[in-house]
N, C-alpha and C positions, 0 to 999 in steps of 0.2 A: 451544247450537245452532251448527253450523258449516255454512255454505253455500258450496259450491264457487264460487270467484270466476272464473266463466267463463260466457259467454253460451250459452244452449241453447234452441232453439225446438223444441217438440214439436207445436205447433198454429200456425195463423195467429194473428196478434196484431191484435185480441183473439180469443181462442179461444171455444169453445162455452159453457164455464162462465161466462166473463166476459160474454158476450153475454146469457146468461140473467140474470145479476145486473144488467146494465144495463137489461134490460126491467123488472125489479123496481124499480130506481131510478126509471125513468121514471114508473112507476105510483105511487110513494110519496114521491118527493122533488120539491120545487119545481123547475120548469123553469128558474128563475132561477139555480140552482146547476148549473153546467155541468161537464163533465169533458173534459179535453184528449185523453187516451188512456184509453178505457174498458177497460183491462186491470186487473182487480181484484186488488190485491196482498194476499198472505197472509203473506209473510215477507220479511225483508230483512237484509242484512249488508254493511257497507262499500259496495262499488260495484255490488252485485247486488240486484235486486228479483225476487221469485218471485211469479208470478200464480196465480190459481185453477186454471189449466190446466196448471201445472207449467213454464211458460216462465220461463227465467232472463233477465232484461232488464238491460242496462247502464244505470246511473243517472247521467245527466248533469244532473240537476235538483235533487237533495237536498231534495225537497219545497219548492222555491223557497228554497234557502239555509238550510234548517233543520237537516238532519242533517249538519252540518259534521264531527262526530266519527264519522259513519257510523251506519247502523242497526246494532243489535246490539252497540253498544259495551259491553264487559264492565264497565267502571267504572259506567256509567250504569245498566245492568241491576241490578247489585248494590246500588247506592244506592237505586234506586226500590223494589226488592223489600224491602229492609230497612225503608225508611221507611213503605211502605204497610202493612206488617205491624204497625207501631208506632203510627202516627197519620196519618190521611188529611186531616183538616180541623178547624180550630176557628174560623177567621177571625182574622187577626192583630190586628184592631182590637178584638176581644173578649177573647181570651186569647192572648197572643203566644207565640212559640216561637223557638228559636235559629237555625233554618235561614234564616229571613227575614233576620235580622241578619247572618248569615255571608255571604249573597249580597250584601247591601248593602256590607259591608266589602270584598268582593272587587271589586265594581264601582267603589267609591271608589278602590281601589288601582290598578286596571288602566286605567281611562279616562284620556284625555289630561289632563295638567296635574298639578303637584305640590301644588296648593292644597287646602285643606280642602273636603271634599265631603259631600253627603248623597244618599241614593237612596230611591226609592219604587218598589214593585213592582206590576205590573198583569198583565193577561191577554194582551194583543195589542199589536202595533205601533201600530195606530190609537189604542188607548186611551192608550198612552204619549205619542204625539204630541199628543193632545187635552189631556192633563194638562200637557204642556210649555207649551201656549198658555195654559192657566189660570194656571200659575205665572208666566209672563212678564207677563201682564196684571196680575196681582195685585202683583208686585214693582215694576213700572215705573209703574203707574197709567195706562198708555196702552192703546189698544185695537187699533190697526192691526197687522196681521201681513203681512209680505211673503213671498211664495212665488215659485216659478219656473215658467217654461214647461217642459213635459215632466215635471213633478214627479208623484210618487205618494206619498201620505201615509196612505191608508186609505179605508174605506168607511162610516164614521159620517157624520152630517150635517156636522159641522165639518170632518172630514178630506176629505170629498168636495169641499167648497168649496176646500180647499187643493190637491186633485188636479187635474191639468190635463186629462186625457183624458176626453172625453165618453163614448164607447162602449168598454167596457160599464159603466163605473164610475158615471157621473152621469146618463145619459140619462133624463129624465122623473122624476127623484127630487127635484127642487127644490121650493120655494125653499131656498137654502143659507144658511149662516151669513154674516153680514155682516162688514165690516171686514177682508176678505181682498184683497190687492192683488198682481197677478201681473206679474213683470218677465221679460225674456228670460234664458234660460239661456246661459251661456258654453259653447256647443256648437261646438267647433272645426270639425267636418266640415261643418256647415251655416251657420256664421257668414258674413255677407256679407264677401267678400274673403278667406275661408279661414282656416286655423289661425293664421297669423302676425298677421292683423288681429284675430282673436279675442283672442290673447295681449296685444296692445297696447291694444285698445279696449274690451274687454268690461267691465272693472271700472268705468271712467269712465262708460260708457254706462248700466250698471245703476244705479249710485249717483245719477247725474243724474236718472234716471227716478223713483227713490224720492223724491229731493228735490222734484221738480216735481209728482208725482202724489199723494204721501202726506204728505211733510214729516217730517223726522227727529224733530221734537218730538212727533209723533203716533204714532211707530212703536215698538211694544213689542218686536218681535222680527223677525229675518230667519231663516227656517228653510230649510235646504238639505240635500239628500243629497250627501255628498262625492263619491260616484259615483252618479249617478241609476240607479235600478233599472228599474221598469216602463217608464220613459221611453226606455230604450234603452242602458243602461250608458254614459251620457254622462260622460266624464271632462273636467272643466274644465282649462284650461291651467295650467301650473305658476305658482304665485304668486297665482292668483285667490282661492282660499279664504283664504289668509293676509291678503291686502289687504282682503278683505271683512270678516273678523273684526276687523281693526284699525280699519276705518272704523266698525263697529258700536260698538266700545269707545269711540272718540272721541265718539260721539254718544249715549251712554247707551242703546244698543239692545242687546238680548240676541241673541247669535249662537247659534242652535240647530242642531246637527248631527243629522240623522236618519240613524242608522247601523243601522236595523232590518235592512236586507239586506246591508250592507257590513261589519258588525261581526264580531267573534270569529274573527279570523285569516283571514277570507275573502279579503282583498285582499293578504295577505302581511305584514300587521302586525296587532296586536290590533284596531286600528280604522283605517279609511281616513284619518282625520285625522292619524294618526301619521306618515304618509308625508312630510308637509311640516312637522311640528311644530305643526300648528294646534290650539289649545286652545279648545274651545267653552265657552260659559257653561253650556249645558245639552246633554245628549246622550241621545237615545232609542235603546234597544236592544230586540231581541226575537229572533225566528227562531232563529239559531244558538246562543242563550244556554243552552239546556237540553236539547240532544240529542234533540229531538222532543217534549218536554213543553211545554204552553202556559205561557209566562212572558214578561213584558216588563218594562222598567224605564225610569225617568227618573232620571238622575244629573246633579248640577250643583253649582255653587258653594254652599257651606254657607249664606252669607248670603241667597242667593236662595231656596233650598229651605226654609230655616227661617223665611222671612218669612210663609209661609202659616199661617193660624190652625189650631190643633189640630182635627182632624176634616175639614179641607178637602180632604185627599187620602185615597184608599183605595178599597176595593171588597171585596165578599164573598169572592171567590176570589183576589184579587191576592196573589201570593206564597204560593200553596198549598204546604204542607209537602213534598208529593211532587215538585212541580215544582222547588222550591228544592234538594232533594237531588239531582235530576238535573242542575241547573245547576252545583252545586259539583263534581260528578263530571265533567261535560263540560269545565269550566274547568281542572280538574286534568289531564285528558287533553290538552287543547290545550297546556298548559305542559310536561307531562312528555314528550310526543311531538313537541314543537316543530312544531306544525301550521302555524304561520306560515311557516316555512321550506318546509314541504311545499307550501303554497299557492303559493309563488313558483316552485317546481319544476314544479308542475302548469301554472301560467301560461305558463312558457317552452315547455312541450311543446304546449299548446293553441295558443299564438300561432304557433309554427313550423308546425303543421299547417294552421291557417287561412290563413296567408300563402302556403303552398304551393297551396292552393285558389285564392287570389287571383291567382296567376301563371297559372292555367289558365282561370279564369272571370272575365270582365270585369264580371259581375254583383256581385262582391264589391267594394263601394265602400270599406269601411274595416274593419280589424280593430283593436279597441281594448279597453281594460280594464286591470286590474291583479290580480296574483295569480291566484287561481282564480275570478275574476269577469271573464270574457272574453266579448266579443261580436263578431259580424260584421254589418255593415249591408249589406243587399242592395238594389241599384238596377237600374233598367232599363238605364242606361248611365252611365258615370262622368262624362261631360261634363255632363249635365243633372241627375244625381243623383235622378231620379224614383224614388220608393220602389217596390220590387218586392214588394208585399204578397202577390200571388197566388203568385209563385214561392216566397216564404218559406213559405207555407202548404203548398205542394206538397212541398217538401223535408222539412218537418216530418212530414208524413204518411208519406212514404217512409222516414224514419228510424224512425218508430213501427212500420211494417210489418216492419222488420228487427230489432226488439227493442232499439232505442235510445230511451230516455226522454229526449226533447229538449224544449226550451222556446223560445218566441218572446216578443218584447216589442216596445216602441217605440210612440211616438205614432202612427206610420203603419203599424204592423203588419209591419215589414220588417226586424226585427232578430232574429237568433238569439242567445240567451244561454246560456252554459255555466257551470253551477254544480255540478260533481261533488263528491261527498263528499271531504273532505281526506284520507281514508283509502283512496281508490281506488288500485288498482295501476297501474303504468305499462302493463302488458299490456292492461288494459281501456281505458285512455286511447287507446292506439294502435289498438285494434280499433274503438273508438267513432269515432275520426277516419276510419278506413277506411270504416266504414259511412256516415258523413256524406258522404264522397266519392262513394260509390255512389249515395246518395240524390240528391246534387246532379246527377250525370250523368243519372240517370233523369228528374228533373224538368225539367232544361234541354232534354233531347232531346224529351220530351213536349210542351214548350212550343213547339218548332219545328214540330211536326207539324200 
């Protein structure tokens, strides 16, 4: 399959066939499962998605950082087709197979740190995070887990307790799991006193709160997204993660990096922790790991992972043979095509384009991120930094109308996030940024009327 890498609109977005499918969705699917852009996709390759009406849409979302190697990746397709023709499932805990072992070996090799490691495979990021907490509590004999403001870790009961944002993730779904303690995130843009104060004060403030409210001797783990995802692509100041990891080590606390969204070349390194040489005790991965197939992993120090009794970790579908084949092909593609370097180049282009918007529109409060994980936070004005959620939603809708698949995020609903496939062309990046500029102008003008 070859899809022309060019935007082409033949109907409004969404078109009549997509609207018909959306009506079927409304009648058949729980209203709790929402859709941001109800353009029903039938095909995709690299930076283009094709909907049921034949529209070619520019993909700035990658299925929320999943298709890092692009839809239609030839290595992934070949590996999946070969595997599914040979073996679809046995359950690794019943009768094992090589693919699971090979993925674990790759993760042990690629994740930060040169120490001996072990991995276990699961189905989703939330499942990987939940197992990280299980392992940490088992190994340390402690119960408390420290999480951060603006964090997102999943939708299971335990990970909802770890997630910060109420709507839509937690509202009326409680009671939640206990022994979860939340501390402020080192959020330079919104830290009292600004970025410099955040850099100098955040570590001491966070650790003092853990000491006072939890107690180091009670804390099994501190878990953090090296760059927060749903919370708004919040990048902590340089040195914060390294200091936090060192403090955890000094106090017998496990440092867990949730790299579900930031992993697999997305930020310009294999993992976001690599940027500062931070080595977590445990690291959770998913999303970009398998080119679109459902797979997740927990990787960590061998002594920690091996402390769990046999049978304590696992699951029926975790490490499915087809998903493992896809992961090995996706990882091969990332290495062979140097997608980490490509992510850095994408980040430079996106950052330049967004900074140009910031020069025109005072509603752009900050442009931030790393690699191909870039965001802009929108505000009513730069002095008060009041979140501009309505404007963000209006720009997002205007992007969709133009055939640009865009995403928003942030605790206050006022952050645009950009997660294009790492195989997207420069031409599509440029066109997407131009469409964003048009959408911005339209929404701002409408807001003044």
